[in-house]
N, C-alpha and C positions, 0 to 999 in steps of 0.2 A: 784871499788876501786881497786888502785895498792899496788900490796904487797909491794913495796919499800916504801910507803907513810907514814909518822912518826904516821896517827893516824889509821892505818890498825890494825885489829884484825880478827885471822881467825873465821871462823865460828864455829868450836867447842868450842872457848873459849871466846866465847863473851858474854854466858849467865851465866857465871862464876864469881860470886861476893865473895867476903872476903872467898875463898878456896870450896865454893859449887856451885854444878852443878845444878843450879835452875830451867834449863828445864827439866833436868834429872827428878830433883825431883819431878815438877810440873807434866810430863809425868806420872810418878810412881803412882802419886798418883789420876791423872786422868783414868790409866787402874787398879788401886785397886777400885774407884769406880764402875766402869764399870763390874769387874769380880764380884764385889757385888751384882751388880743390877743383873748379869744374872745368879749367883747362887738363889739367891731369884725368878727369872722368874721361874727356875727351878724347884724350891722345891714346886713354886703356882702349875705348871704345873702336877707333881707327885700327890701332894694332890686331884688335881682336878679329875685327872684319877684313882685314888684310891676311891675318892666319887662318881666318876662316875660307877666305878665298882660296888661298893655295893650298888648303886641305882639299877641299871641294873639285877644283882643277886637277889634283893629283887621282880622286876617286874618278873623274870622268875620265881621265888619261887611263887609268887601267882596266876601267871598262872599255875604253874604245880598243886598246890592246887585245883584250880578252877575246872581244868580238871579232878584230882582225883575224887572231889563231884560231877560232872556231870557223871563221869564213875559208882560211886556208885549207882546215881541215876537211869540211864538206868539200872544197874544191877538188883535193888530191887526193882526199878520198883514204888516206892512213889510217885513220882512226877505225873504220870500217873492215881492215882487213885483222884488226886483233880477234874478231871472231872466229878467224879459221883456223882449225886444230893443226897442230905441226904434226899430229898422228893420222895417217889414213885409215882411220876407224869414226863410224859415225856413232857418237852419242843416244841420240835421236833413237835410229831402228836397232841400234847395237848388231852393227855389220861391218866388214872391213870394205872399202871404200873400191869402187872399180879401177882397175889399170894396174899398171907394173906394181906399185908402192902398196896397193892395198893387198896384194898377191903376194909380195914379199913379208907382209907384216903377219899375214895368216898362217905362212910356212914356218916363221920364227917362232908364232907362239905354239903350235903343232911341236914344234923341236924341244920347246919348253915344256911341254906338257910331259913328252916321252923321256926327256932328262928327270924331270921331279917324279914318273912313276918308277924309273930304273933306280933313282935313289931309295925309294919308298922302300922297294924290292929287296936293294942290297942290306936298309938298315932290317928289315924284318929277318931277313936270313943273319944277317950276325947278331942281333938281339935275343935270339935263341938258337944253339948251335945245338940242340937236341933233337930239331926235326920235329917237335910235336908242341902244342900249347899245353902246358903246365894247367891251365884250369879247365879246359874240357876236355884234354886228351886226344882230341882230333890230329889228325898228321900235319902239318903244313903243309899247303901245296902253293907254288909258283904265282903271282899273281899275275892277272893278265893285265898287259901294258900295251900302248900303241906300239905300231913297227916301227923300228929304228929306219928313219929316212935323211938322207943326207938334206938338209935345206939351205939356201941361202950361198950356191956354187956361183951365182952370175955374179956375187960380190968379192968372194974369196980367191977364184978361179979355181977352185977344187970342182973333179968330176966323180 
């Protein structure tokens, strides 16, 4: 447009309507919204940073406590004792431990085997009252089992 034309208006005055600068007011409104959004984003960033920092502090505290716990275990040796068997028997070489407890376990095991053999003999006798094997016709002979012994007299006070 030509500045001498009747409908010419300068760009600066183009959006002034009723004494108000509409373009400036719209720009200020948009900038206010933009500033508000930036403030909200910054606030979220700060909250997230604080939350993340707290989370890492908890993780570090947990790791420190766990390291302290393992240091105490190493110092005290409590965890190493878990590998000690509660039975005086060595599963590696399959033998009884030396000493009173190992001997007592050996005697108890022998007594248990004797009782098992006695029960097997009793069941065999009661299972066939005829006294012979009905399949082969052979006579039933008494089973040979370990001799009866009294074990564990140290604990029970028996002689």
